[in-house]
C-alpha positions as a Markdown table, in Angstrom:
| # | Residue | x | y | z |
|---|---|---|---|---|
| 1 | Met | -12.1 | -5.3 | 20.0 |
| 2 | Glu | -13.8 | -2.7 | 17.9 |
| 3 | Val | -12.1 | -1.0 | 14.8 |
| 4 | Lys | -13.5 | 1.2 | 12.2 |
| 5 | Ile | -12.9 | -0.2 | 8.9 |
| 6 | Glu | -14.6 | -1.2 | 5.3 |
| 7 | Pro | -17.1 | -4.5 | 6.6 |
| 8 | Ser | -15.3 | -7.0 | 4.6 |
| 9 | Trp | -12.3 | -6.3 | 5.6 |
| 10 | Lys | -13.6 | -6.3 | 9.7 |
| 11 | His | -14.9 | -9.7 | 9.0 |
| 12 | Ala | -11.1 | -11.1 | 7.3 |
| 13 | Leu | -9.1 | -9.4 | 10.2 |
| 14 | Gln | -11.2 | -9.7 | 13.6 |
| 15 | Glu | -8.9 | -12.5 | 14.8 |
| 16 | Glu | -6.1 | -9.7 | 14.6 |
| 17 | Phe | -8.2 | -6.9 | 16.2 |
| 18 | Asp | -8.6 | -9.3 | 19.2 |
| 19 | Lys | -4.8 | -10.3 | 19.3 |
| 20 | Glu | -3.0 | -8.7 | 22.2 |
| 21 | Tyr | -0.1 | -7.1 | 20.4 |
| 22 | Phe | -3.2 | -4.9 | 18.6 |
| 23 | Val | -4.8 | -3.8 | 21.7 |
| 24 | Arg | -1.2 | -2.9 | 23.0 |
| 25 | Leu | -0.5 | -0.9 | 19.5 |
| 26 | Thr | -4.0 | 0.7 | 19.5 |
| 27 | Asp | -3.4 | 2.1 | 22.8 |
| 28 | Phe | 0.1 | 3.5 | 21.5 |
| 29 | Val | -1.2 | 5.0 | 18.6 |
| 30 | Arg | -4.5 | 7.0 | 20.3 |
| 31 | Asn | -1.7 | 8.2 | 22.8 |
| 32 | Glu | 0.3 | 9.4 | 20.2 |
| 33 | Tyr | -2.6 | 11.5 | 18.3 |
| 34 | Lys | -3.5 | 12.7 | 21.6 |
| 35 | Thr | -0.2 | 14.1 | 22.5 |
| 36 | Arg | 1.9 | 14.5 | 18.8 |
| 37 | Leu | 1.0 | 15.5 | 15.4 |
| 38 | Thr | 0.6 | 12.2 | 13.8 |
| 39 | Phe | -0.4 | 11.1 | 10.1 |
| 40 | Pro | -2.3 | 10.4 | 8.2 |
| 41 | Pro | -5.5 | 12.2 | 9.9 |
| 42 | Ala | -7.0 | 9.3 | 12.3 |
| 43 | Ser | -10.2 | 9.1 | 10.4 |
| 44 | Leu | -8.0 | 7.6 | 7.5 |
| 45 | Ile | -5.6 | 5.1 | 8.7 |
| 46 | Phe | -7.4 | 2.4 | 7.1 |
| 47 | Asn | -8.2 | 4.6 | 3.9 |
| 48 | Ala | -6.3 | 1.9 | 1.6 |
| 49 | Phe | -8.9 | -0.8 | 3.2 |
| 50 | Asp | -12.0 | 1.4 | 3.0 |
| 51 | Gln | -11.4 | 2.4 | -0.6 |
| 52 | Cys | -10.7 | -1.4 | -1.9 |
| 53 | Pro | -12.8 | -3.8 | -0.1 |
| 54 | Phe | -11.3 | -7.6 | 0.4 |
| 55 | Glu | -13.5 | -8.9 | -2.3 |
| 56 | Asn | -12.5 | -6.1 | -5.1 |
| 57 | Val | -8.3 | -6.8 | -4.6 |
| 58 | Lys | -6.7 | -7.7 | -7.0 |
| 59 | Val | -3.6 | -6.1 | -7.1 |
| 60 | Val | -1.0 | -5.1 | -4.0 |
| 61 | Ile | 1.5 | -2.6 | -4.0 |
| 62 | Leu | 3.6 | -2.1 | -0.5 |
| 63 | Gly | 5.1 | 0.2 | 0.7 |
| 64 | Gln | 6.8 | 0.8 | 4.0 |
| 65 | Asp | 5.8 | 4.3 | 6.2 |
| 66 | Pro | 3.4 | 6.9 | 5.6 |
| 67 | Tyr | 4.6 | 10.2 | 4.3 |
| 68 | His | 5.7 | 12.1 | 7.3 |
| 69 | Gly | 5.1 | 15.9 | 5.7 |
| 70 | Asp | 2.3 | 18.3 | 6.3 |
| 71 | Gly | -0.9 | 17.9 | 4.1 |
| 72 | Gln | 0.7 | 14.7 | 2.1 |
| 73 | Ala | -0.4 | 11.2 | 3.6 |
| 74 | His | -4.0 | 10.1 | 3.7 |
| 75 | Gly | -3.5 | 6.6 | 4.0 |
| 76 | Leu | -2.7 | 4.9 | 0.6 |
| 77 | Cys | 0.7 | 4.2 | 0.2 |
| 78 | Phe | 2.5 | 6.5 | -2.3 |
| 79 | Ser | -0.2 | 8.6 | -2.6 |
| 80 | Val | -0.8 | 12.1 | -1.7 |
| 81 | Asn | -4.1 | 14.5 | -2.0 |
| 82 | Asp | -5.1 | 16.1 | -4.5 |
| 83 | Gly | -3.1 | 19.5 | -5.1 |
| 84 | Val | -0.1 | 18.5 | -3.0 |
| 85 | Asp | 3.2 | 18.3 | -5.4 |
| 86 | Phe | 4.5 | 14.5 | -6.1 |
| 87 | Pro | 6.9 | 13.4 | -3.6 |
| 88 | Pro | 9.9 | 11.6 | -5.7 |
| 89 | Ser | 9.2 | 8.2 | -5.8 |
| 90 | Leu | 5.6 | 9.1 | -6.7 |
| 91 | Leu | 7.0 | 11.1 | -9.7 |
| 92 | Asn | 8.8 | 8.0 | -10.7 |
| 93 | Ile | 6.1 | 5.6 | -10.7 |
| 94 | Phe | 4.3 | 7.9 | -12.9 |
| 95 | Lys | 7.1 | 8.3 | -15.4 |
| 96 | Glu | 7.6 | 4.5 | -15.6 |
| 97 | Ile | 3.9 | 4.5 | -16.2 |
| 98 | Glu | 4.4 | 7.1 | -19.0 |
| 99 | Arg | 7.2 | 5.0 | -20.2 |
| 100 | Asp | 5.7 | 1.7 | -20.0 |
| 101 | Leu | 1.8 | 2.5 | -21.5 |
| 102 | Gly | 2.2 | 5.6 | -22.9 |
| 103 | Lys | 0.2 | 7.6 | -20.4 |
| 104 | Pro | 0.9 | 11.4 | -20.0 |
| 105 | Met | 1.7 | 12.6 | -16.6 |
| 106 | Pro | -1.7 | 12.9 | -14.2 |
| 107 | Ser | -2.8 | 16.4 | -12.6 |
| 108 | Ser | -3.0 | 14.4 | -9.0 |
| 109 | Gly | -1.0 | 12.0 | -7.3 |
| 110 | Asn | -4.4 | 11.0 | -5.4 |
| 111 | Leu | -3.9 | 7.3 | -6.0 |
| 112 | Ile | -7.8 | 6.5 | -4.8 |
| 113 | Arg | -8.6 | 6.3 | -8.6 |
| 114 | Trp | -6.6 | 3.1 | -8.7 |
| 115 | Ala | -7.8 | 1.9 | -5.0 |
| 116 | Gln | -11.4 | 2.0 | -6.4 |
| 117 | Gln | -10.2 | -0.5 | -9.4 |
| 118 | Gly | -9.0 | -3.1 | -6.9 |
| 119 | Val | -5.5 | -1.9 | -6.1 |
| 120 | Leu | -4.5 | -2.2 | -2.0 |
| 121 | Leu | -2.2 | 0.1 | -1.5 |
| 122 | Leu | -0.9 | -0.8 | 1.7 |
| 123 | Asn | 1.8 | 0.4 | 3.7 |
| 124 | Ala | 3.4 | -1.5 | 6.3 |
| 125 | Thr | 3.2 | 1.0 | 9.1 |
| 126 | Leu | 0.2 | 3.0 | 9.0 |
| 127 | Thr | 0.8 | 5.7 | 11.0 |
| 128 | Val | 3.9 | 8.1 | 11.5 |
| 129 | Gln | 4.8 | 11.1 | 14.0 |
| 130 | Ala | 4.6 | 14.2 | 11.8 |
| 131 | His | 8.3 | 15.0 | 10.6 |
| 132 | Ile | 9.6 | 12.1 | 11.7 |
| 133 | Ala | 10.5 | 8.8 | 8.9 |
| 134 | Gly | 10.0 | 5.2 | 10.3 |
| 135 | Ser | 8.9 | 6.8 | 14.1 |
| 136 | His | 6.1 | 4.1 | 14.6 |
| 137 | Gln | 7.6 | 1.2 | 13.2 |
| 138 | Gly | 8.5 | -1.8 | 15.5 |
| 139 | Arg | 4.9 | -1.3 | 17.5 |
| 140 | Gly | 2.7 | -3.7 | 15.8 |
| 141 | Trp | 1.7 | -2.5 | 12.7 |
| 142 | Glu | 4.1 | -4.8 | 10.8 |
| 143 | Thr | 2.5 | -8.0 | 12.8 |
| 144 | Phe | -0.8 | -6.6 | 11.4 |
| 145 | Thr | 0.1 | -5.8 | 8.1 |
| 146 | Asp | 2.3 | -9.3 | 7.4 |
| 147 | Ala | -1.4 | -10.7 | 8.3 |
| 148 | Val | -3.4 | -8.9 | 5.6 |
| 149 | Ile | -0.7 | -10.4 | 3.1 |
| 150 | Arg | -0.9 | -13.6 | 4.3 |
| 151 | Lys | -4.8 | -13.5 | 4.3 |
| 152 | Leu | -4.8 | -12.2 | 0.6 |
| 153 | Ala | -2.0 | -14.9 | -0.4 |
| 154 | Thr | -3.6 | -17.8 | 1.2 |
| 155 | Glu | -7.7 | -17.0 | 0.5 |
| 156 | Lys | -7.3 | -15.4 | -2.8 |
| 157 | Glu | -5.8 | -16.4 | -6.1 |
| 158 | Gln | -4.2 | -14.6 | -9.2 |
| 159 | Leu | -3.4 | -11.7 | -7.2 |
| 160 | Val | -0.6 | -9.2 | -8.5 |
| 161 | Phe | 1.8 | -8.5 | -5.8 |
| 162 | Ile | 4.0 | -5.6 | -6.8 |
| 163 | Leu | 7.3 | -5.2 | -4.5 |
| 164 | Trp | 9.6 | -2.3 | -4.6 |
| 165 | Gly | 12.6 | -2.7 | -2.8 |
| 166 | Ser | 14.4 | -5.0 | -0.2 |
| 167 | Tyr | 11.9 | -3.9 | 2.3 |
| 168 | Ala | 8.8 | -5.0 | 0.4 |
| 169 | Gln | 10.4 | -8.4 | -1.1 |
| 170 | Gln | 11.3 | -9.6 | 2.2 |
| 171 | Lys | 8.2 | -8.8 | 3.4 |
| 172 | Gly | 6.3 | -10.7 | 0.8 |
| 173 | Ala | 9.0 | -13.2 | 0.5 |
| 174 | Phe | 6.3 | -16.4 | 2.1 |
| 175 | Ile | 4.1 | -15.4 | -1.3 |
| 176 | Asp | 3.3 | -18.8 | -3.4 |
| 177 | Gln | 4.5 | -17.8 | -6.4 |
| 178 | Asn | 2.7 | -20.3 | -8.6 |
| 179 | Lys | -0.7 | -19.2 | -7.2 |
| 180 | His | -0.1 | -15.3 | -7.7 |
| 181 | Leu | 1.7 | -13.0 | -9.9 |
| 182 | Val | 4.9 | -11.5 | -7.9 |
| 183 | Leu | 6.9 | -8.8 | -9.8 |
| 184 | Lys | 9.7 | -7.5 | -7.8 |
| 185 | Ser | 12.2 | -4.9 | -8.9 |
| 186 | Val | 14.4 | -1.8 | -7.0 |
| 187 | His | 12.6 | 0.9 | -5.1 |
| 188 | Pro | 11.1 | 4.3 | -7.2 |
| 189 | Ser | 12.9 | 6.3 | -4.6 |
| 190 | Pro | 15.5 | 8.6 | -6.7 |
| 191 | Leu | 18.1 | 6.9 | -5.4 |
| 192 | Ser | 17.7 | 3.9 | -7.4 |
| 193 | Ala | 14.8 | 4.4 | -9.9 |
| 194 | Phe | 17.7 | 4.2 | -12.7 |
| 195 | Arg | 18.8 | 1.0 | -11.7 |
| 196 | Gly | 15.9 | -0.8 | -12.7 |
| 197 | Phe | 12.7 | 0.5 | -11.8 |
| 198 | Ile | 12.7 | 2.7 | -14.9 |
| 199 | Gly | 12.0 | 0.1 | -17.2 |
| 200 | Asn | 10.7 | -2.6 | -15.3 |
| 201 | Asn | 7.1 | -2.8 | -16.6 |
| 202 | His | 5.1 | -3.7 | -13.9 |
| 203 | Phe | 2.1 | -1.6 | -14.7 |
| 204 | Ser | 1.8 | -3.1 | -18.1 |
| 205 | Leu | 2.7 | -6.7 | -16.7 |
| 206 | Ala | 0.3 | -7.0 | -14.3 |
| 207 | Asn | -2.7 | -6.0 | -16.7 |
| 208 | Lys | -1.5 | -8.6 | -18.4 |
| 209 | Tyr | -1.7 | -11.1 | -16.3 |
| 210 | Leu | -5.0 | -9.8 | -14.9 |
| 211 | Lys | -6.9 | -10.0 | -18.9 |
| 212 | Glu | -5.1 | -13.4 | -19.0 |
| 213 | Asn | -6.8 | -14.5 | -16.1 |
| 214 | Gly | -10.3 | -13.2 | -17.0 |
| 215 | Gln | -9.9 | -10.0 | -14.8 |
| 216 | Ser | -10.2 | -6.4 | -15.9 |
| 217 | Glu | -7.3 | -4.5 | -16.5 |
| 218 | Ile | -6.3 | -1.4 | -14.1 |
| 219 | Asn | -6.6 | 2.1 | -15.7 |
| 220 | Trp | -2.7 | 3.3 | -14.5 |
């Protein structure tokens, strides 16, 4: 099946695109975009992959669902377009970076700057109906993104997987922690951020591991 996605990912994931579940998923997603307001814009569904080719991946941050508010989602987990107010979880991420690394709060919540350094910002579900959280869960995206994580975890070495919250931790439970660094904490949402997200030092720990393994650090 023909999918518009960055070439190295197209090569890595072609067998998924040819599977029956993905064909069904594609039919569902096409129909949603035709009949309902759906986010992110259709051209940005695979933006996380387009901004971070397979061979460039050093860090994987796992999210759950795209933002479902107008103008927020652009295909990267936790990220919003330039000029959009920071959602609460993203604000807490920036607060932890400030606390952990001493970096001031950025002016934009657009995390393409991370993706272009090798951070795959992967949501478990890549599309959502406007204003209805979780509306595209259970349609096949989770199977696809499981395959993405498995491909990275088996074919690459010394990656950093950042798993915030129980959902992400369950999804990444199979990752070999002898081969990769797996960082876990509660989710950065306001409900849990001050029960262990603020103070998790994940950004400095990720950079320490990358440096120890001869890779360039991420400018968070």
